[in-house]
C-alpha positions as CSV (number, residue, x, y, z in Angstrom):
1,X,11.5,-36.0,32.4
2,X,12.2,-34.8,35.9
3,X,14.9,-36.4,38.1
4,X,16.1,-35.1,41.4
5,X,14.2,-31.8,41.1
6,X,15.7,-30.8,37.7
7,X,14.7,-31.4,34.1
8,X,16.8,-34.0,32.3
9,X,17.0,-33.9,28.5
10,X,18.3,-36.7,26.3
11,X,21.9,-36.2,25.2
12,X,20.8,-36.7,21.6
13,X,18.7,-33.5,21.7
14,X,21.7,-31.4,22.5
15,X,24.0,-33.3,20.2
16,X,22.0,-32.2,17.2
17,X,23.7,-28.8,17.5
18,X,27.1,-29.6,15.9
19,X,26.1,-26.8,13.5
20,X,23.9,-23.9,14.6
21,X,22.4,-23.2,11.2
22,X,19.9,-20.3,10.6
23,X,17.5,-19.4,7.9
24,X,16.9,-15.7,7.9
25,X,14.0,-14.1,6.1
26,X,13.8,-10.3,5.3
27,X,17.5,-10.2,6.0
28,X,18.0,-6.6,4.9
29,X,21.7,-5.5,4.8
30,X,22.8,-7.9,7.5
31,X,22.4,-6.2,10.9
32,X,20.6,-9.3,12.4
33,X,22.7,-11.6,10.2
34,X,26.0,-10.2,11.5
35,X,24.8,-10.3,15.1
36,X,23.7,-13.9,14.8
37,X,27.0,-14.9,13.1
38,X,28.8,-13.3,16.1
39,X,26.6,-15.3,18.4
40,X,27.7,-18.5,16.8
41,X,25.1,-19.2,14.0
42,X,25.9,-20.1,10.4
43,X,23.6,-19.0,7.6
44,X,22.1,-21.7,5.6
45,X,20.1,-19.1,3.7
46,X,19.3,-15.4,3.7
47,X,16.3,-14.1,1.8
48,X,15.8,-10.5,0.9
49,X,13.8,-8.4,-1.5
50,X,15.9,-5.3,-2.0
51,X,18.7,-5.7,-4.7
52,X,21.0,-3.3,-2.9
53,X,20.8,-5.1,0.4
54,X,21.4,-8.4,-1.4
55,X,24.4,-6.9,-2.9
56,X,25.6,-5.9,0.6
57,X,25.1,-9.5,1.9
58,X,26.9,-11.0,-1.1
59,X,29.8,-8.6,-0.9
60,X,30.4,-9.1,2.8
61,X,29.7,-12.8,3.0
62,X,30.3,-14.4,-0.5
63,X,29.9,-17.9,0.9
64,X,26.3,-17.3,2.1
65,X,23.4,-18.4,0.0
66,X,21.4,-15.3,-0.7
67,X,17.9,-15.5,-2.4
68,X,16.8,-12.2,-3.9
69,X,13.1,-11.6,-4.3
70,X,9.7,-11.9,-2.6
71,X,10.3,-14.1,0.4
72,X,6.8,-15.5,0.1
73,X,7.4,-16.6,-3.5
74,X,7.8,-20.4,-3.6
75,X,9.7,-20.2,-6.8
76,X,12.4,-18.3,-4.9
77,X,13.0,-20.9,-2.1
78,X,11.2,-23.9,-0.6
79,X,10.9,-23.7,3.2
80,X,10.6,-27.5,3.5
81,X,14.1,-27.8,2.1
82,X,15.4,-26.3,5.4
83,X,13.4,-28.4,7.8
84,X,15.1,-28.9,11.1
85,X,17.5,-25.9,11.2
86,X,18.5,-24.6,14.6
87,X,17.0,-21.1,14.1
88,X,14.5,-19.3,11.9
89,X,15.0,-15.6,12.2
90,X,13.9,-12.4,10.5
91,X,13.2,-8.7,10.6
92,X,9.9,-8.8,8.8
93,X,8.6,-5.4,7.5
94,X,7.7,-2.8,10.1
95,X,5.3,-0.5,8.3
96,X,2.2,-2.6,9.1
97,X,2.7,-1.9,12.8
98,X,4.6,1.4,13.1
99,X,2.9,4.2,14.9
100,X,4.2,6.6,12.3
101,X,2.2,4.7,9.6
102,X,-1.4,3.7,9.2
103,X,-1.0,0.5,11.3
104,X,-2.9,-1.6,8.8
105,X,-1.6,-4.8,10.4
106,X,-3.0,-7.9,8.6
107,X,-4.4,-5.7,5.8
108,X,-1.0,-4.4,4.8
109,X,0.6,-6.3,1.8
110,X,4.0,-6.0,3.6
111,X,2.8,-7.9,6.7
112,X,4.7,-11.1,6.9
113,X,4.8,-11.6,10.7
114,X,2.0,-14.2,10.9
115,X,3.3,-16.0,7.8
116,X,6.8,-16.2,9.4
117,X,5.1,-17.9,12.4
118,X,3.4,-20.4,10.0
119,X,6.8,-21.3,8.6
120,X,7.6,-22.9,12.0
121,X,5.0,-25.6,11.1
122,X,7.0,-26.3,7.9
123,X,10.6,-25.8,8.8
124,X,10.2,-27.0,12.5
125,X,13.3,-25.0,13.7
126,X,14.5,-25.4,17.3
127,X,13.9,-21.7,17.8
128,X,12.3,-18.7,16.2
129,X,13.5,-15.1,16.5
130,X,11.5,-12.2,15.0
131,X,12.0,-8.5,15.6
132,X,9.8,-5.5,14.8
133,X,8.9,-2.0,16.0
134,X,7.4,-1.0,19.3
135,X,4.0,-0.4,17.7
136,X,3.4,-4.1,17.6
137,X,3.4,-4.1,21.4
138,X,0.5,-1.6,21.7
139,X,-3.1,-2.3,22.5
140,X,-3.9,-1.9,18.8
141,X,-2.3,-5.3,18.1
142,X,-3.2,-7.2,21.2
143,X,-5.4,-9.7,19.2
144,X,-2.7,-10.1,16.6
145,X,-0.2,-10.9,19.3
146,X,-2.6,-13.3,20.9
147,X,-3.0,-15.2,17.6
148,X,0.8,-15.4,17.3
149,X,1.2,-16.8,20.8
150,X,-1.7,-19.3,20.4
151,X,-0.4,-20.5,17.1
152,X,3.1,-21.0,18.3
153,X,1.9,-22.9,21.4
154,X,-0.2,-25.1,19.1
155,X,3.0,-25.9,17.1
156,X,4.8,-27.0,20.3
157,X,6.8,-23.9,21.1
158,X,7.1,-21.7,24.2
159,X,6.9,-18.1,23.0
160,X,7.8,-14.9,24.7
161,X,7.8,-11.2,23.8
162,X,10.2,-8.5,25.1
163,X,10.7,-4.8,24.4
164,X,14.4,-4.4,24.2
165,X,16.2,-1.0,24.2
166,X,19.2,-0.9,21.9
167,X,21.0,1.5,24.3
168,X,21.0,-1.3,26.9
169,X,23.4,-3.2,24.7
170,X,25.9,-0.5,23.9
171,X,24.2,1.0,20.9
172,X,24.4,4.9,21.2
173,X,20.8,5.3,20.1
174,X,17.2,5.3,21.4
175,X,16.0,2.3,19.4
176,X,13.3,0.1,21.1
177,X,12.6,-3.2,19.3
178,X,9.8,-5.6,20.1
179,X,11.3,-9.1,19.9
180,X,9.6,-12.4,19.8
181,X,11.5,-15.6,20.7
182,X,10.0,-19.0,20.7
183,X,11.8,-22.3,21.6
184,X,10.7,-25.8,21.7
185,X,9.3,-27.1,25.0
186,X,12.4,-29.2,25.6
187,X,14.6,-26.1,25.4
188,X,12.4,-23.6,27.1
189,X,13.6,-24.0,30.7
190,X,17.1,-22.9,29.5
191,X,16.1,-19.7,27.8
192,X,16.9,-16.3,29.5
193,X,16.5,-12.9,27.9
194,X,19.9,-11.1,27.7
195,X,20.8,-8.8,30.5
196,X,21.5,-5.2,29.8
197,X,25.1,-4.1,29.7
198,X,26.5,-2.6,32.9
199,X,28.2,0.2,30.9
200,X,26.1,3.1,29.6
201,X,26.3,3.7,25.8
202,X,28.6,6.4,24.4
203,X,27.1,9.8,23.5
204,X,26.7,10.9,19.9
205,X,29.8,13.2,20.3
206,X,31.9,10.4,21.7
207,X,30.8,8.0,19.0
208,X,31.3,10.4,16.0
209,X,33.8,13.0,17.2
210,X,36.8,11.5,15.3
211,X,34.8,11.2,12.1
212,X,33.5,14.8,12.4
213,X,37.0,16.1,12.8
214,X,38.5,13.9,10.0
215,X,38.8,16.6,7.4
216,X,39.9,19.4,9.8
217,X,36.6,21.1,10.6
218,X,37.4,23.7,13.2
219,X,34.0,23.3,14.9
220,X,34.4,19.5,15.5
221,X,35.5,19.6,19.1
222,X,32.7,22.1,20.2
223,X,30.2,20.0,18.2
224,X,31.2,16.8,20.0
225,X,30.8,18.5,23.4
226,X,27.3,19.7,22.4
227,X,26.2,16.2,21.2
228,X,26.3,14.9,24.8
229,X,23.4,12.4,24.6
230,X,22.6,9.2,22.7
231,X,20.9,9.6,19.3
232,X,17.2,9.5,18.6
233,X,15.9,6.5,16.7
234,X,17.5,6.3,13.3
235,X,14.7,6.1,10.7
236,X,15.7,4.4,7.4
237,X,12.6,5.4,5.5
238,X,11.3,3.7,2.4
239,X,11.3,3.9,-1.3
240,X,7.8,5.3,-1.2
241,X,8.8,8.4,0.7
242,X,11.7,9.8,-1.2
243,X,15.3,10.4,-0.2
244,X,17.3,9.9,2.9
245,X,16.8,12.1,6.0
246,X,16.8,11.5,9.8
247,X,13.1,11.1,10.3
248,X,9.9,13.0,11.0
249,X,9.7,16.5,12.5
250,X,10.0,15.5,16.1
251,X,13.1,13.5,15.3
252,X,14.6,16.4,13.4
253,X,14.1,18.6,16.4
254,X,15.9,16.1,18.6
255,X,18.8,16.0,16.1
256,X,18.9,19.8,16.0
257,X,19.4,19.9,19.8
258,X,22.5,17.7,19.2
259,X,23.8,20.1,16.6
260,X,22.8,17.9,13.6
261,X,20.9,18.9,10.5
262,X,18.4,16.1,10.0
263,X,17.1,17.2,6.6
264,X,19.4,14.9,4.7
265,X,22.5,12.8,4.8
266,X,25.9,14.2,3.7
267,X,28.4,12.8,1.2
268,X,31.3,13.9,3.4
269,X,32.0,15.6,6.7
270,X,32.8,19.4,6.9
271,X,36.3,20.5,5.8
272,X,38.7,23.1,7.2
273,X,37.0,26.0,5.5
274,X,33.5,25.3,6.9
275,X,32.1,27.6,9.6
276,X,32.7,26.5,13.2
277,X,29.0,27.4,13.8
278,X,27.8,25.0,11.0
279,X,25.1,22.4,11.9
280,X,26.5,19.4,10.0
281,X,24.6,16.5,8.5
282,X,25.6,13.0,9.3
283,X,27.2,10.7,6.7
284,X,26.3,7.0,6.1
285,X,29.5,6.0,7.9
286,X,28.3,7.9,11.0
287,X,24.9,6.4,10.9
288,X,26.5,3.0,10.7
289,X,28.3,3.6,13.9
290,X,25.1,4.9,15.6
291,X,23.5,1.6,14.6
292,X,26.1,-0.4,16.5
293,X,28.5,-1.5,13.7
294,X,32.1,-1.4,14.7
295,X,34.7,-0.2,12.2
296,X,36.9,-3.2,12.6
297,X,34.1,-5.5,11.4
298,X,34.7,-4.1,7.9
299,X,31.1,-4.3,6.8
300,X,30.5,-2.4,3.6
301,X,27.1,-1.3,2.1
302,X,26.3,-1.5,-1.6
303,X,24.5,1.0,-3.7
304,X,24.3,4.8,-3.9
305,X,24.0,7.0,-0.8
306,X,20.2,6.8,-0.4
307,X,20.1,3.1,-0.9
308,X,23.0,2.7,1.6
309,X,21.3,4.9,4.2
310,X,18.0,3.0,3.9
311,X,19.8,-0.3,4.5
312,X,21.7,1.0,7.5
313,X,18.7,2.9,9.0
314,X,16.3,-0.1,8.7
315,X,18.7,-2.6,10.3
316,X,18.4,-4.5,13.5
317,X,21.5,-3.3,15.5
318,X,24.1,-6.1,15.4
319,X,24.9,-5.8,19.2
320,X,21.2,-6.4,20.1
321,X,21.0,-9.3,17.6
322,X,24.2,-10.8,19.0
323,X,22.8,-10.6,22.6
324,X,19.5,-12.2,21.7
325,X,21.2,-14.8,19.4
326,X,23.6,-15.7,22.2
327,X,20.7,-16.2,24.6
328,X,19.0,-18.5,22.1
329,X,22.2,-20.4,21.5
330,X,22.7,-21.0,25.2
331,X,19.1,-22.3,25.5
332,X,19.6,-24.7,22.6
333,X,22.9,-25.9,24.1
334,X,21.4,-26.1,27.6
335,X,24.5,-24.1,28.6
336,X,23.4,-22.8,32.0
337,X,22.7,-25.1,35.0
338,X,19.0,-24.8,35.8
339,X,19.5,-24.7,39.5
340,X,21.5,-21.5,39.1
341,X,19.7,-19.9,36.2
342,X,16.6,-18.4,37.9
343,X,13.1,-18.6,36.6
344,X,12.6,-19.2,32.8
345,X,12.3,-16.1,30.8
346,X,9.8,-17.2,28.2
347,X,6.6,-15.2,28.2
348,X,4.6,-14.4,31.4
349,X,3.7,-18.1,31.8
350,X,2.2,-20.5,29.3
351,X,-1.3,-19.2,30.0
352,X,-0.6,-15.5,29.5
353,X,-3.3,-13.7,27.6
354,X,-2.7,-10.6,25.6
355,X,-6.4,-10.2,24.4
356,X,-9.1,-11.8,26.5
357,X,-11.8,-10.6,24.1
358,X,-10.3,-12.7,21.3
359,X,-10.0,-15.7,23.7
360,X,-13.6,-15.5,24.6
361,X,-14.8,-15.1,21.0
362,X,-12.7,-18.1,20.0
363,X,-14.2,-20.2,22.7
364,X,-17.8,-19.6,21.7
365,X,-19.7,-20.5,18.6
366,X,-22.6,-18.0,18.8
367,X,-22.9,-14.2,18.9
368,X,-22.1,-12.3,22.0
369,X,-22.8,-8.8,23.1
370,X,-20.1,-6.5,24.6
371,X,-21.8,-7.1,28.0
372,X,-21.6,-10.8,27.6
373,X,-18.0,-10.7,26.5
374,X,-17.1,-8.5,29.5
375,X,-18.8,-11.0,31.8
376,X,-17.0,-13.9,30.2
377,X,-13.7,-12.1,30.7
378,X,-14.2,-12.4,34.4
379,X,-15.1,-8.7,35.0
380,X,-11.7,-7.4,34.2
381,X,-13.1,-5.3,31.3
382,X,-16.1,-3.1,31.1
383,X,-18.5,-3.3,28.1
384,X,-17.0,0.0,26.9
385,X,-13.5,-1.4,27.1
386,X,-14.6,-4.5,25.2
387,X,-16.0,-2.3,22.4
388,X,-12.6,-0.6,22.1
389,X,-10.9,-3.9,21.8
390,X,-13.4,-5.1,19.2
391,X,-12.6,-2.0,17.1
392,X,-9.0,-3.0,17.0
393,X,-9.7,-6.7,16.6
394,X,-12.0,-6.1,13.7
395,X,-9.1,-4.6,11.7
396,X,-7.2,-7.9,11.7
397,X,-10.0,-10.5,12.0
398,X,-13.3,-10.9,10.2
399,X,-15.9,-9.9,12.7
400,X,-19.6,-10.7,12.1
401,X,-22.1,-8.3,13.7
402,X,-25.8,-8.8,14.2
403,X,-28.5,-7.0,16.2
404,X,-29.8,-8.7,19.3
405,X,-32.3,-7.7,21.9
406,X,-29.5,-6.3,24.0
407,X,-27.7,-4.5,21.2
408,X,-25.0,-5.4,18.7
409,X,-23.6,-8.9,19.0
410,X,-20.4,-10.2,17.6
411,X,-18.9,-13.5,16.3
412,X,-15.3,-14.1,15.3
413,X,-14.4,-15.0,11.7
414,X,-11.1,-15.7,10.0
415,X,-7.8,-14.0,10.6
416,X,-7.2,-11.6,7.7
417,X,-3.4,-11.9,7.6
418,X,-1.4,-13.6,4.9
419,X,-0.5,-17.1,6.2
420,X,0.8,-18.6,2.9
421,X,-2.5,-18.8,1.0
422,X,-2.0,-18.9,-2.8
423,X,-5.1,-16.8,-3.4
424,X,-4.6,-14.2,-0.6
425,X,-5.2,-10.6,-1.6
426,X,-1.7,-9.8,-0.4
427,X,-0.2,-11.1,-3.7
428,X,-2.1,-8.8,-6.0
429,X,-1.4,-5.8,-3.7
430,X,2.2,-6.7,-3.4
431,X,2.6,-7.0,-7.2
432,X,1.0,-3.7,-7.8
433,X,3.2,-1.8,-5.3
434,X,6.4,-3.8,-5.5
435,X,8.5,-0.9,-6.9
436,X,7.9,1.1,-3.7
437,X,8.1,-1.7,-1.2
438,X,11.3,-1.8,0.9
């Protein structure tokens, strides 16, 4: 309730946080997990499909409970057993949304984003944190994002999206991540997105110079001077597409400008007999630093070189996870006085709309033409723009189409995404392709 111009919350709500426990799904090799631990959270459970990544989690944190297998398999873990944890977090698979892929969204058997949102209705955490690639922020997925926001609001959460640049948090790499945070209404006034660091990130040369010189390579100093920018986005790749390299053609060109051969990953740095003009490859140890891990954390990765590289390259950089996790923790603890905290940082207001076309179709029972939808949107979209949104929307939602006197008319059907349905097509596709899913 409101007293004296500020929101008062019962002491019991804050006192629940003696232990800031977290359930993390699709935990990978622990980038987000380590960042959340550093932010003050304790893992009640980490769930991950990849055996090598599970080996990494167990080796570094033997006390954690790690469940290895399909996160959507109820024989692996029961979400209701973790009801009331402080935080539900995850780095659910990126391929359904990445611009480099086919952007199948809800039709991709790896898509677990909407299902993770549904878990909030079962687990009822105080907060939700999900991260993914920048592709999820594009117009292709405006209806998908709208569904996520509407569902979370219906469950009693205040959600917000933010595109965060890893380089703003000291990571020497161009790595944009699209982050969703949702907190309960009682905690929402205290949430603030983390502010960027005042210090610029180190360059690739500054970050890796000592490693490149470790075996006496005579070209190390000149190489470090040439590598005078932060790194391109590290691309971990997948089991489906072969061995480890530093990404597609455009990324390899960017690496070449920094004096790096991006066609693979090295077992070791160049030695004293290597040519000073050599364009070296990076090692897994180097990529680990570029992802924001610090040497003194002692984090070790399990598996052979390619498996280690995939774990490292697909991780959520720990410094970014720590910054967002700390912001969530402070919101749950009501740590900042509201009169000094500025405006709340959840979404762009509770009524913010990502996809007005979806909103209109959801509010009407009958069929509507593009012109009628445009009119119902308040004139902000032309009929041609509506048709463009309908093409995207129809990839993630069932969309009925019929002919009317004024042309094609549309009616919204079901969301195609996996939401936990036992008979969903996702299960059969996942089983058939499991060996190549990572």
